[in-house]
N, C-alpha and C positions, 0 to 999 in steps of 0.2 A: 333643849339649853332653858337651861334655870335660871340665868341669869341673863337679864334685860338688858344693862350696861352697853347702850353702845358709842363707838369713837368716831368722829370726824377727822380724819388726818387732816394738818395745815395746810396752806398752800406750798409752804416752803418748812421744813423740819429742822427746830432749835435744838439743840443740848438741853437738856434739862436734868443739870450735876445731880439734884437732889433727890432724883426718880427713885429713888431708894431698893432693896435687895442686898445681897450677902457680896452683891460685888460692886455695886454705885462706887464705889470708893476709887476701884483700878479701874472701872470702863472707861471710853472717852472718846471721841469721832477720830482724833490723831496719831500720827504718828511722830516719833522720836525719841528723844530721850529728854527724862525729867531732872535729872542729877547726874553730876562729874563722879562718876568711879570705878576706877581698873577694877578687869574681874581676875582673880587668883590664879595663879598657875603652879600644880603641884612637878612631879617629878618624873610622870609618866609622860608620852607621848599623846596619847588621847585623851582629852581632858574634856570633860562633860557638865553640863552646866543645865541644874532640872530640877523636876521636885518628884513625888512618887503619885501622881495621879496617874490611871491609864498610858497617857500618852510616854511620861518621861518612865515608867514600869516596862514600855515596849522596846526601849534602849537596854536599860539595864538588865535586860532578862538575854537580852542577843549577848551581850559582852559576858555575862555569868555563863551562859551554853558555851562560849567561845574560850572565855579560860578554863571549863570542865575539859576541855579536846582541848586543852593543851596549849593553846595557841597563848604562850607566853608575850608578844607582841601585843595582845589585847589588855594586857592592865592598864588601868587608868584609875582615873582621878575624879572624884563626882562632885560638884559642890551643890550647894541648896540651894534655887532662886526661890524663896517665896514670895509668889505673886499677890500672896496679899497685904503682903509691905509695901509694893511695887518695886521689888528690885528685879524685874524683866525691863525695867524702863533706867535704866543705869548706861549710864555713857558707854564702860564693855558692853554690856549683854547687849544693848543695841548696835557696834557693833560685828559681835556673832550672828545675831539673828536682828535684824532691821524689823521683823515682825513681832516684836517682844512677845513672842509665846516659848513655853518650854517644851522640849528639850534643844539643847544647842548645841553642838559639838565642833571643838576646833581639834583638827590635827595637827600635833606641831614634828611628823615624821617626811613630811612637808616642805620645802622650801619657794615659795612661802607656806606661809601655815594655813590649811585648808580648813575654811570652815564650813559647817553642814548643819541646815536649821528644816523642822519638818520631820517630823518622828518617821512617815515612812522613806522618805530620802534617806535620813541617817543610817536604814535597817540595813536601805540599797547598799550603800557605802559599805557599810562595815561588813553586809554580806560579798561583796564583789573584793574586798580588799581580804581579805580571811579565804574567799573563796569554798564559800562551805555555807550551806542552809539557803540556798538559792540555785533550784536547777539547773544544770548543765544544758541539756537536750532544748531543744527550741521547742516544741508545743508545751513540755514541762513545764518550762521555763515561762511560756506566756501563760499557762494557771496559777503558777503562782503569784506570778505579776497582776493577775485580774483578783485576785482574791485581796490581794495588800490594796491596788486601789479601790477594790468593794470599799473595803475599810475605811480609806480613808475618806473616801465620798458618800461613805453611807451614817459614818459615827457622827456627824454633827445633828443630824437630826435625834440620836440620842442622849447625846452630853447638852448643846448648847439650846439644842427644842424637849424633850422629854423632861432630862435632868432638871429644866431650868425650870420650866412652868409647874414641873410635879416637885421639886423639892425645895428650890431655891427666890422662886419669885414670892417678891411680899404679898401679893397678893394669888388665890387661886382660883383660878376662872376653867368652868366646863369644856370649851371648845378648844383651848389650844392645848390642854392636858387629854381631852379624846382627840383628838388631829394629829400627838405623836405619840399615844399610847398606839394605833392603832398602826401608825410606819413601824415604831419599831417590834412589834407583833410583828409585819411581816417579812422583815431583814430577820426574824430568827425564825423564824417560817424559812426561808430562803437557805437559811445557814442550816437547819434540819432537817431538810430535802435533802442537800450538799451530805451531810454527813450519815444520812440511812444507811450506805454502801460503804464510807472509807473511812479510814482509821481517824486520819487528818485531812485537813479542809482540801489535799488535791491528790491524798490517795493515802499511800502506805510508811512513806516520809515528813517527819514533823520539818518545816521550812520558818521562814520569818511571814511567810502569811498567817502562819496559827498565831506566830508569837505578838503579832499587830492586832489581831482577831479576839485572842485568848482573853489580852490587855483590857478590852473593854466587855464584850459578849459574855465573856467566861467571867469575870467578874460579876454581870450583874446578877446571871443566873444561879451563881454560887452565892449569891445575897450579901458581896461587900459595895455594892456599889448602890447608891440611891434608896436603899428598902423597899423594895417594888417589887420581891419575888411573889406579895398576894397580887394584887395589882393585876401584873404583866401576865399570872398563873405559868409563872414560868416551868414549874412541873412539867407541864403538855412537850415541853420540849426534850424530850428525854434524848436526841441522840446530840445535841449541844449540850448538856449538863454530861453525859459520860466523856465526849471528848474534852472539855472543859475542866473537868475533875482530875484525870488523866494530866494533863499540859500540870493544872496549880498543884500538884507532887511532885514535880521535878523538882529537885535540889538546888537544881541554877534559877530556878523560876520563884521556889520562894525566898533563895538569897536577893536574886533582882527585886523581888517588891518591897527589900525595907531599905534600900539604898534607898538617900533622898527622902527618907519616910520623918516626919517631924511632928506626928501626932500618934494616937493610940500609946497602947503600951510602952511604958519606956523600954523593955527588953524588944521590943519591934524595930525600936527606931536605929536606925543608922544618918544620922544629921550627912556627913560628911564619910566616903572611902577612900582610901589612898593604895590597901593592899589588902587581901582576903582575910588577914587577922581584924581589920573593922566590923568583920559580920564573924560574930561570935556563933 
């Protein structure tokens, strides 16, 4: 350890709203809405409220993959929820997702409309609804579900752990960065060993487990997440890189990565998506 500063936790934690950091203005220890605002509703039954972060990309990739298969009922409207502006705390969004995190999906093809929140739940809901990208046979389905839930349980160490302390924290400290870097390298090794003799996570078939994991770990090893390729020595995970590169070359994945994107080159941004013509 190079930093000798120590911290003694108080007997009772209190919220310091001025704690700093990139997300200080939207982090708070309570839930619920902060302002009244209804969510827009477009022309399609499926309404997505999201942002092109890895969790949001999981869902837009699946929707674009469904459309690529000719599933016309998967047409959707996608509206940007700008989390830095606090859009996730509107009354309309909280009604769609009481946890105030993107993405949230509302399916108006049911009566009453069905809300689905948490990206993994949305992937599973859509895969079951359209009967694709989810194996039917028992053991194969279990393998897919295992890798899907592995991602949901593991990625907080990547995002809120490594990503926060390495890329976003107002100060850099050795202990948390080392602690989470070690865990992320372990997770990459888990993926790399599994992919050593498999084309995709569950075998020869691409499914929602690949979509979920590639949005995070694929983006990490390909260099579009946290600018940490060198620090984490990702080149050593050759099987993960091979798998990620194949998935990220899929046309539907490329389209899905652009939906609800409001940063980067203007030609790559699609803040709202209402039909295929919106993604040129």
